[in-house]
Every structure is written in structure tokens, then in C-alpha cells.
A tleap script that builds the chain and sets N, CA, C and O, in Angstrom:
source leaprc.protein.ff14SB
mol = sequence {
  NMET LYS LYS ALA PRO PRO THR LYS LYS SER
  LYS GLN GLY HIE LYS ILE THR THR LYS HIE
  SER HIE SER ASN ILE LEU ILE ALA GLN ARG
  ALA ARG LEU LEU ARG ARG LEU LYS ILE GLU
  PRO VAL THR THR ILE GLN ALA ARG HIE GLU
  LEU ASP ILE LEU ALA PRO ALA PRO ARG ILE
  TYR GLU LEU ARG HIE GLN LEU GLY HIE ASN
  ILE GLN THR TYR TRP GLN VAL GLU GLU THR
  PRO GLU GLY LYS ALA HIE ARG VAL ALA LEU
  TYR VAL LEU LEU SER GLY LYS TYR ARG SER
  ALA LYS CLEU
}
set mol.1.N position { 83.877 125.249 132.214 }
set mol.1.CA position { 84.977 125.516 131.198 }
set mol.1.C position { 85.073 124.155 130.250 }
set mol.1.O position { 85.019 122.979 130.611 }
set mol.2.N position { 85.224 124.674 128.993 }
set mol.2.CA position { 85.209 123.719 127.899 }
set mol.2.C position { 86.596 123.168 127.901 }
set mol.2.O position { 87.598 123.804 128.226 }
set mol.3.N position { 86.554 121.745 127.451 }
set mol.3.CA position { 87.932 121.280 127.241 }
set mol.3.C position { 88.375 121.257 125.707 }
set mol.3.O position { 87.570 121.075 124.793 }
set mol.4.N position { 89.631 121.445 125.541 }
set mol.4.CA position { 90.035 121.317 124.129 }
set mol.4.C position { 89.702 119.976 123.516 }
set mol.4.O position { 89.553 118.961 124.196 }
set mol.5.N position { 89.591 120.020 122.190 }
set mol.5.CA position { 89.384 118.717 121.540 }
set mol.5.C position { 90.640 118.006 121.639 }
set mol.5.O position { 91.725 118.586 121.675 }
set mol.6.N position { 90.473 116.547 121.690 }
set mol.6.CA position { 91.673 115.805 121.603 }
set mol.6.C position { 92.514 115.899 120.398 }
set mol.6.O position { 92.081 115.995 119.250 }
set mol.7.N position { 93.773 115.862 120.759 }
set mol.7.CA position { 94.843 116.066 119.623 }
set mol.7.C position { 95.683 114.828 119.674 }
set mol.7.O position { 95.781 114.072 120.641 }
set mol.8.N position { 96.294 114.712 118.478 }
set mol.8.CA position { 97.548 113.755 118.468 }
set mol.8.C position { 98.611 114.548 117.486 }
set mol.8.O position { 98.386 115.610 116.905 }
set mol.9.N position { 99.801 113.785 117.444 }
set mol.9.CA position { 100.870 114.358 116.622 }
set mol.9.C position { 100.879 113.567 115.328 }
set mol.9.O position { 100.709 112.348 115.343 }
set mol.10.N position { 101.085 114.280 114.160 }
set mol.10.CA position { 101.210 113.828 112.768 }
set mol.10.C position { 102.611 113.202 112.864 }
set mol.10.O position { 103.248 113.184 113.917 }
set mol.11.N position { 103.012 112.739 111.817 }
set mol.11.CA position { 104.447 112.095 111.525 }
set mol.11.C position { 105.515 113.153 111.624 }
set mol.11.O position { 106.646 112.892 112.034 }
set mol.12.N position { 105.101 114.451 111.208 }
set mol.12.CA position { 106.016 115.544 111.003 }
set mol.12.C position { 105.883 116.269 112.340 }
set mol.12.O position { 106.559 117.293 112.431 }
set mol.13.N position { 105.118 115.920 113.424 }
set mol.13.CA position { 104.973 116.577 114.716 }
set mol.13.C position { 103.911 117.633 114.837 }
set mol.13.O position { 103.799 118.271 115.884 }
set mol.14.N position { 103.108 117.846 113.777 }
set mol.14.CA position { 102.020 118.840 113.737 }
set mol.14.C position { 100.921 118.166 114.671 }
set mol.14.O position { 100.698 116.957 114.729 }
set mol.15.N position { 100.280 119.157 115.384 }
set mol.15.CA position { 99.135 118.780 116.187 }
set mol.15.C position { 97.927 118.644 115.298 }
set mol.15.O position { 97.692 119.478 114.423 }
set mol.16.N position { 97.088 117.499 115.537 }
set mol.16.CA position { 96.007 117.199 114.668 }
set mol.16.C position { 94.829 117.054 115.705 }
set mol.16.O position { 94.966 116.370 116.720 }
set mol.17.N position { 93.737 117.686 115.424 }
set mol.17.CA position { 92.465 117.491 116.239 }
set mol.17.C position { 91.968 116.184 115.875 }
set mol.17.O position { 92.142 115.835 114.707 }
set mol.18.N position { 91.297 115.292 116.782 }
set mol.18.CA position { 90.792 113.970 116.417 }
set mol.18.C position { 89.372 113.993 116.761 }
set mol.18.O position { 88.730 112.969 116.528 }
set mol.19.N position { 88.759 115.032 117.295 }
set mol.19.CA position { 87.306 115.026 117.705 }
set mol.19.C position { 86.585 115.143 116.624 }
set mol.19.O position { 87.076 115.974 115.860 }
set mol.20.N position { 85.549 114.620 116.207 }
set mol.20.CA position { 84.637 114.715 115.078 }
set mol.20.C position { 83.534 115.623 115.443 }
set mol.20.O position { 82.448 115.080 115.643 }
set mol.21.N position { 83.605 116.844 115.562 }
set mol.21.CA position { 82.443 117.618 115.724 }
set mol.21.C position { 82.286 118.692 114.521 }
set mol.21.O position { 82.213 119.912 114.669 }
set mol.22.N position { 82.251 118.011 113.357 }
set mol.22.CA position { 82.215 118.987 112.096 }
set mol.22.C position { 81.143 118.367 111.250 }
set mol.22.O position { 80.549 117.328 111.537 }
set mol.23.N position { 80.942 119.135 110.131 }
set mol.23.CA position { 79.905 118.740 109.306 }
set mol.23.C position { 80.447 117.654 108.174 }
set mol.23.O position { 81.627 117.526 107.846 }
set mol.24.N position { 79.423 116.970 107.698 }
set mol.24.CA position { 79.796 115.856 106.814 }
set mol.24.C position { 79.352 116.206 105.458 }
set mol.24.O position { 79.339 115.329 104.593 }
set mol.25.N position { 78.920 117.628 105.146 }
set mol.25.CA position { 78.589 117.905 103.777 }
set mol.25.C position { 79.963 117.753 102.939 }
set mol.25.O position { 81.060 117.851 103.487 }
set mol.26.N position { 79.804 117.512 101.597 }
set mol.26.CA position { 80.886 117.510 100.817 }
set mol.26.C position { 81.784 118.422 100.838 }
set mol.26.O position { 82.962 118.070 100.898 }
set mol.27.N position { 81.462 119.733 100.796 }
set mol.27.CA position { 82.376 120.728 100.820 }
set mol.27.C position { 83.363 120.781 102.066 }
set mol.27.O position { 84.553 121.093 102.022 }
set mol.28.N position { 82.671 120.435 103.122 }
set mol.28.CA position { 83.383 120.390 104.395 }
set mol.28.C position { 84.400 119.317 104.342 }
set mol.28.O position { 85.576 119.502 104.656 }
set mol.29.N position { 83.861 118.066 103.891 }
set mol.29.CA position { 85.022 116.850 103.880 }
set mol.29.C position { 86.272 117.154 102.898 }
set mol.29.O position { 87.442 116.883 103.167 }
set mol.30.N position { 85.823 117.747 101.751 }
set mol.30.CA position { 86.849 118.218 100.931 }
set mol.30.C position { 87.993 119.170 101.605 }
set mol.30.O position { 89.201 119.032 101.410 }
set mol.31.N position { 87.434 120.085 102.372 }
set mol.31.CA position { 88.076 121.211 102.991 }
set mol.31.C position { 89.008 120.472 104.093 }
set mol.31.O position { 90.200 120.770 104.172 }
set mol.32.N position { 88.457 119.554 104.893 }
set mol.32.CA position { 89.155 118.719 105.923 }
set mol.32.C position { 90.392 117.968 105.295 }
set mol.32.O position { 91.484 117.887 105.857 }
set mol.33.N position { 90.131 117.502 104.226 }
set mol.33.CA position { 91.041 116.417 103.633 }
set mol.33.C position { 92.219 117.349 102.846 }
set mol.33.O position { 93.398 117.008 102.927 }
set mol.34.N position { 91.859 118.418 102.163 }
set mol.34.CA position { 92.814 119.343 101.747 }
set mol.34.C position { 93.669 120.005 102.715 }
set mol.34.O position { 94.867 120.183 102.492 }
set mol.35.N position { 93.078 120.384 103.812 }
set mol.35.CA position { 93.793 121.063 104.919 }
set mol.35.C position { 94.919 120.057 105.441 }
set mol.35.O position { 96.079 120.402 105.665 }
set mol.36.N position { 94.396 118.721 105.608 }
set mol.36.CA position { 95.346 117.761 106.159 }
set mol.36.C position { 96.512 117.356 105.095 }
set mol.36.O position { 97.667 117.101 105.437 }
set mol.37.N position { 96.077 117.338 103.876 }
set mol.37.CA position { 97.064 117.007 102.774 }
set mol.37.C position { 98.189 118.111 102.722 }
set mol.37.O position { 99.304 117.794 102.309 }
set mol.38.N position { 97.935 119.345 103.113 }
set mol.38.CA position { 98.723 120.477 103.063 }
set mol.38.C position { 99.853 120.334 104.224 }
set mol.38.O position { 100.925 120.940 104.229 }
set mol.39.N position { 99.393 119.398 105.220 }
set mol.39.CA position { 100.359 119.152 106.371 }
set mol.39.C position { 101.158 117.872 105.901 }
set mol.39.O position { 102.388 117.918 105.895 }
set mol.40.N position { 100.514 116.779 105.524 }
set mol.40.CA position { 101.087 115.638 105.259 }
set mol.40.C position { 100.183 114.542 104.313 }
set mol.40.O position { 98.959 114.604 104.201 }
set mol.41.N position { 100.909 113.693 103.766 }
set mol.41.CA position { 100.151 112.644 103.099 }
set mol.41.C position { 98.992 111.968 104.023 }
set mol.41.O position { 99.002 111.938 105.253 }
set mol.42.N position { 98.085 111.485 103.245 }
set mol.42.CA position { 96.945 110.872 104.086 }
set mol.42.C position { 96.658 109.490 103.431 }
set mol.42.O position { 96.812 109.441 102.210 }
set mol.43.N position { 96.280 108.410 104.050 }
set mol.43.CA position { 96.037 107.115 103.563 }
set mol.43.C position { 94.418 107.166 103.737 }
set mol.43.O position { 93.765 108.002 104.361 }
set mol.44.N position { 93.980 106.088 103.042 }
set mol.44.CA position { 92.597 105.896 102.996 }
set mol.44.C position { 91.991 105.669 104.486 }
set mol.44.O position { 90.966 106.222 104.885 }
set mol.45.N position { 92.756 104.803 105.218 }
set mol.45.CA position { 92.386 104.535 106.627 }
set mol.45.C position { 92.455 105.847 107.487 }
set mol.45.O position { 91.532 106.051 108.275 }
set mol.46.N position { 93.439 106.712 107.396 }
set mol.46.CA position { 93.457 107.891 108.016 }
set mol.46.C position { 92.265 108.798 107.753 }
set mol.46.O position { 91.690 109.441 108.631 }
set mol.47.N position { 91.977 108.790 106.579 }
set mol.47.CA position { 90.869 109.731 106.194 }
set mol.47.C position { 89.584 109.300 106.842 }
set mol.47.O position { 88.781 110.116 107.295 }
set mol.48.N position { 89.393 107.897 106.878 }
set mol.48.CA position { 88.202 107.348 107.453 }
set mol.48.C position { 88.222 107.577 109.013 }
set mol.48.O position { 87.275 108.127 109.575 }
set mol.49.N position { 89.178 107.197 109.595 }
set mol.49.CA position { 89.225 107.143 111.108 }
set mol.49.C position { 89.556 108.456 111.646 }
set mol.49.O position { 89.012 108.846 112.679 }
set mol.50.N position { 90.466 109.215 110.979 }
set mol.50.CA position { 90.884 110.625 111.688 }
set mol.50.C position { 90.073 111.730 111.261 }
set mol.50.O position { 89.842 112.636 112.061 }
set mol.51.N position { 89.553 111.765 109.938 }
set mol.51.CA position { 88.916 112.783 109.295 }
set mol.51.C position { 87.408 112.511 109.179 }
set mol.51.O position { 86.665 113.419 108.807 }
set mol.52.N position { 86.985 111.439 109.447 }
set mol.52.CA position { 85.679 110.994 109.468 }
set mol.52.C position { 85.045 111.335 107.867 }
set mol.52.O position { 84.008 111.945 107.607 }
set mol.53.N position { 85.961 110.772 106.980 }
set mol.53.CA position { 85.521 110.826 105.569 }
set mol.53.C position { 85.476 109.247 105.078 }
set mol.53.O position { 86.483 108.638 104.718 }
set mol.54.N position { 84.262 108.731 105.119 }
set mol.54.CA position { 84.060 107.301 104.890 }
set mol.54.C position { 84.438 106.941 103.447 }
set mol.54.O position { 84.844 105.814 103.162 }
set mol.55.N position { 84.295 107.934 102.531 }
set mol.55.CA position { 84.619 107.598 101.082 }
set mol.55.C position { 85.738 108.611 100.571 }
set mol.55.O position { 85.370 109.505 99.809 }
set mol.56.N position { 86.979 108.538 100.911 }
set mol.56.CA position { 87.876 109.440 100.497 }
set mol.56.C position { 88.216 109.451 99.025 }
set mol.56.O position { 88.586 110.515 98.528 }
set mol.57.N position { 88.129 108.397 98.308 }
set mol.57.CA position { 88.431 108.470 96.687 }
set mol.57.C position { 87.543 109.569 96.143 }
set mol.57.O position { 88.091 110.586 95.717 }
set mol.58.N position { 86.308 109.471 96.117 }
set mol.58.CA position { 85.460 110.395 95.637 }
set mol.58.C position { 85.833 111.961 95.992 }
set mol.58.O position { 85.717 112.835 95.133 }
set mol.59.N position { 86.252 112.219 97.210 }
set mol.59.CA position { 86.535 113.580 97.498 }
set mol.59.C position { 87.974 114.022 96.886 }
set mol.59.O position { 88.225 115.193 96.601 }
set mol.60.N position { 88.946 112.884 96.706 }
set mol.60.CA position { 90.104 113.265 96.077 }
set mol.60.C position { 89.878 113.447 94.464 }
set mol.60.O position { 90.515 114.254 93.787 }
set mol.61.N position { 88.993 112.676 94.022 }
set mol.61.CA position { 88.568 112.909 92.571 }
set mol.61.C position { 88.035 114.361 92.354 }
set mol.61.O position { 88.316 114.931 91.300 }
set mol.62.N position { 87.311 114.957 93.264 }
set mol.62.CA position { 86.720 116.067 93.154 }
set mol.62.C position { 87.786 117.117 93.423 }
set mol.62.O position { 87.823 118.106 92.691 }
set mol.63.N position { 88.640 116.979 94.399 }
set mol.63.CA position { 89.863 118.040 94.562 }
set mol.63.C position { 90.723 118.085 93.312 }
set mol.63.O position { 91.274 119.141 93.001 }
set mol.64.N position { 90.866 116.958 92.566 }
set mol.64.CA position { 91.598 116.922 91.281 }
set mol.64.C position { 90.939 117.545 90.254 }
set mol.64.O position { 91.410 118.527 89.679 }
set mol.65.N position { 89.726 116.974 89.941 }
set mol.65.CA position { 89.029 117.350 88.609 }
set mol.65.C position { 88.157 118.496 88.744 }
set mol.65.O position { 87.806 119.085 87.721 }
set mol.66.N position { 87.738 118.913 89.964 }
set mol.66.CA position { 86.729 120.140 90.081 }
set mol.66.C position { 87.660 121.463 90.424 }
set mol.66.O position { 87.519 122.592 89.953 }
set mol.67.N position { 88.626 121.023 91.350 }
set mol.67.CA position { 89.395 122.290 91.800 }
set mol.67.C position { 90.924 122.235 91.415 }
set mol.67.O position { 91.694 123.037 91.943 }
set mol.68.N position { 91.360 121.340 90.540 }
set mol.68.CA position { 92.557 121.237 90.086 }
set mol.68.C position { 93.825 121.010 90.926 }
set mol.68.O position { 94.955 121.263 90.506 }
set mol.69.N position { 93.563 120.532 92.099 }
set mol.69.CA position { 94.741 120.146 93.125 }
set mol.69.C position { 95.598 118.816 92.457 }
set mol.69.O position { 95.026 117.814 92.027 }
set mol.70.N position { 96.800 118.974 92.458 }
set mol.70.CA position { 97.688 117.894 92.027 }
set mol.70.C position { 97.893 116.838 93.098 }
set mol.70.O position { 98.908 116.906 93.790 }
set mol.71.N position { 97.049 115.910 93.280 }
set mol.71.CA position { 97.206 114.794 94.203 }
set mol.71.C position { 97.527 113.610 93.564 }
set mol.71.O position { 96.832 113.162 92.652 }
set mol.72.N position { 98.651 113.004 94.023 }
set mol.72.CA position { 99.180 111.756 93.538 }
set mol.72.C position { 98.739 110.654 94.558 }
set mol.72.O position { 98.620 110.816 95.772 }
set mol.73.N position { 98.513 109.472 93.829 }
set mol.73.CA position { 98.013 108.196 94.617 }
set mol.73.C position { 99.035 107.242 94.585 }
set mol.73.O position { 99.404 106.874 93.470 }
set mol.74.N position { 99.596 106.740 95.626 }
set mol.74.CA position { 100.546 105.690 95.780 }
set mol.74.C position { 99.821 104.502 96.584 }
set mol.74.O position { 99.109 104.728 97.562 }
set mol.75.N position { 100.055 103.281 96.106 }
set mol.75.CA position { 99.361 102.122 96.781 }
set mol.75.C position { 100.388 101.511 97.809 }
set mol.75.O position { 101.583 101.430 97.523 }
set mol.76.N position { 99.917 101.115 98.928 }
set mol.76.CA position { 100.571 100.474 99.973 }
set mol.76.C position { 99.693 99.545 100.841 }
set mol.76.O position { 98.496 99.789 100.993 }
set mol.77.N position { 100.320 98.438 101.430 }
set mol.77.CA position { 99.581 97.714 102.356 }
set mol.77.C position { 99.740 98.210 103.554 }
set mol.77.O position { 100.880 98.470 103.939 }
set mol.78.N position { 98.601 98.441 104.393 }
set mol.78.CA position { 98.586 99.035 105.715 }
set mol.78.C position { 97.577 98.272 106.674 }
set mol.78.O position { 96.549 97.777 106.212 }
set mol.79.N position { 97.859 98.199 107.861 }
set mol.79.CA position { 97.011 97.549 108.777 }
set mol.79.C position { 96.017 98.457 109.266 }
set mol.79.O position { 96.405 99.585 109.571 }
set mol.80.N position { 94.655 98.134 109.414 }
set mol.80.CA position { 93.530 98.974 109.947 }
set mol.80.C position { 93.667 98.907 111.404 }
set mol.80.O position { 94.422 98.074 111.905 }
set mol.81.N position { 92.950 99.772 112.159 }
set mol.81.CA position { 92.995 99.781 113.637 }
set mol.81.C position { 92.533 98.441 114.150 }
set mol.81.O position { 92.891 98.104 115.279 }
set mol.82.N position { 91.764 97.636 113.420 }
set mol.82.CA position { 91.267 96.496 113.836 }
set mol.82.C position { 92.235 95.302 113.658 }
set mol.82.O position { 91.965 94.183 114.092 }
set mol.83.N position { 93.436 95.612 112.962 }
set mol.83.CA position { 94.378 94.447 112.784 }
set mol.83.C position { 94.561 93.937 111.442 }
set mol.83.O position { 95.573 93.288 111.178 }
set mol.84.N position { 93.730 94.156 110.627 }
set mol.84.CA position { 93.513 93.539 109.215 }
set mol.84.C position { 94.464 94.378 108.179 }
set mol.84.O position { 94.533 95.607 108.173 }
set mol.85.N position { 95.150 93.548 107.347 }
set mol.85.CA position { 96.000 94.233 106.341 }
set mol.85.C position { 95.210 94.499 105.067 }
set mol.85.O position { 94.625 93.572 104.507 }
set mol.86.N position { 95.179 95.701 104.611 }
set mol.86.CA position { 94.538 96.097 103.255 }
set mol.86.C position { 95.385 96.910 102.408 }
set mol.86.O position { 96.215 97.706 102.848 }
set mol.87.N position { 95.143 96.680 101.104 }
set mol.87.CA position { 95.917 97.442 100.091 }
set mol.87.C position { 95.153 98.879 100.190 }
set mol.87.O position { 93.934 98.971 100.041 }
set mol.88.N position { 95.947 99.917 100.439 }
set mol.88.CA position { 95.063 101.282 100.662 }
set mol.88.C position { 95.950 102.292 99.774 }
set mol.88.O position { 97.094 102.054 99.387 }
set mol.89.N position { 95.267 103.373 99.544 }
set mol.89.CA position { 95.923 104.534 98.686 }
set mol.89.C position { 96.478 105.468 99.757 }
set mol.89.O position { 95.949 105.743 100.834 }
set mol.90.N position { 97.612 105.898 99.282 }
set mol.90.CA position { 98.292 107.089 100.082 }
set mol.90.C position { 98.271 108.288 99.176 }
set mol.90.O position { 98.856 108.261 98.094 }
set mol.91.N position { 97.576 109.388 99.621 }
set mol.91.CA position { 97.276 110.513 98.756 }
set mol.91.C position { 98.343 111.629 99.138 }
set mol.91.O position { 98.378 112.049 100.294 }
set mol.92.N position { 99.056 112.023 98.339 }
set mol.92.CA position { 100.142 113.235 98.457 }
set mol.92.C position { 99.804 114.358 97.637 }
set mol.92.O position { 99.517 114.181 96.453 }
set mol.93.N position { 99.812 115.505 98.157 }
set mol.93.CA position { 99.580 116.849 97.589 }
set mol.93.C position { 100.856 117.318 97.040 }
set mol.93.O position { 101.794 117.618 97.778 }
set mol.94.N position { 100.924 117.402 95.519 }
set mol.94.CA position { 102.006 117.968 94.975 }
set mol.94.C position { 101.832 119.406 94.526 }
set mol.94.O position { 100.682 119.846 94.541 }
set mol.95.N position { 102.827 120.206 94.125 }
set mol.95.CA position { 102.641 121.439 93.643 }
set mol.95.C position { 102.189 121.362 92.154 }
set mol.95.O position { 102.285 120.325 91.498 }
set mol.96.N position { 101.681 122.555 91.657 }
set mol.96.CA position { 101.105 122.648 90.359 }
set mol.96.C position { 99.637 122.137 90.153 }
set mol.96.O position { 98.983 121.602 91.049 }
set mol.97.N position { 99.275 122.317 89.118 }
set mol.97.CA position { 97.866 121.804 88.750 }
set mol.97.C position { 97.851 120.459 88.350 }
set mol.97.O position { 98.849 119.922 87.869 }
set mol.98.N position { 96.656 119.813 88.540 }
set mol.98.CA position { 96.541 118.448 88.108 }
set mol.98.C position { 96.224 118.404 86.597 }
set mol.98.O position { 95.510 119.250 86.057 }
set mol.99.N position { 96.846 117.277 85.889 }
set mol.99.CA position { 96.629 117.211 84.559 }
set mol.99.C position { 96.435 115.565 84.519 }
set mol.99.O position { 97.278 114.759 84.915 }
set mol.100.N position { 95.189 115.254 83.974 }
set mol.100.CA position { 94.898 113.825 83.889 }
set mol.100.C position { 95.731 113.124 82.859 }
set mol.100.O position { 96.172 113.778 81.914 }
set mol.101.N position { 95.973 111.872 82.966 }
set mol.101.CA position { 96.767 111.110 82.138 }
set mol.101.C position { 96.085 110.880 80.803 }
set mol.101.O position { 94.912 110.510 80.775 }
set mol.102.N position { 96.767 111.083 79.721 }
set mol.102.CA position { 96.224 110.840 78.327 }
set mol.102.C position { 96.428 109.487 78.182 }
set mol.102.O position { 97.457 108.896 78.511 }
set mol.103.N position { 95.126 108.840 77.527 }
set mol.103.CA position { 95.326 107.514 77.231 }
set mol.103.C position { 95.669 107.244 75.784 }
set mol.103.O position { 95.870 106.091 75.402 }
savepdb mol mol.pdb
quit
């Protein structure tokens, strides 16, 4: 009998699968990231460790510019699982279409 993949609870109490048995092609990474953003905001560290997306910034760029998702970036200092403090992005999915800032 197969065991269910390991899960943990998000800050809002949603179950999140933590097993990395998925594809790492770009479309799959974008899909995982968007699915998670629809549940809760995601930090760079969470994307790397929980979603197995080693470069989340390019995936966010693609979700914004290619697919039009309105994702806001907020900067914060967070500790990695290894105990080091880093300035990381917190990505938040907002309603509406993404519009780039005019310079």
C-alpha cells in the first residue's frame, strides 16, 4: 500500500504536500508556484525549499509578463532553514492583470 506524500499546514491552515515527486520543467514550476500563490503568499526561501523551484524570480517574471498575473513583491528579512538571515522577496498574488510600472 502506498503512503500519502508528507504534508504540512500553511499559515492559513491549508494542507501542503512537501514531497518533491514532480517535474522541474518551467511550465510545471510556474504551475506549482501559481497554485501555491492562490493559497497564500510565498517567499523565495519557501519556493526553493517547499516547491523545489531554485530560481523563483524568473518564474514570477514569466507569470507576470507572459501570463499577466498580478503578483506584487515585498522585501523582508527571513532566516533560512540553515539559520542565516537573508533579504528575501515575499510574492503576493493580487486580483486583476499585471501592469508594469512606467518609468
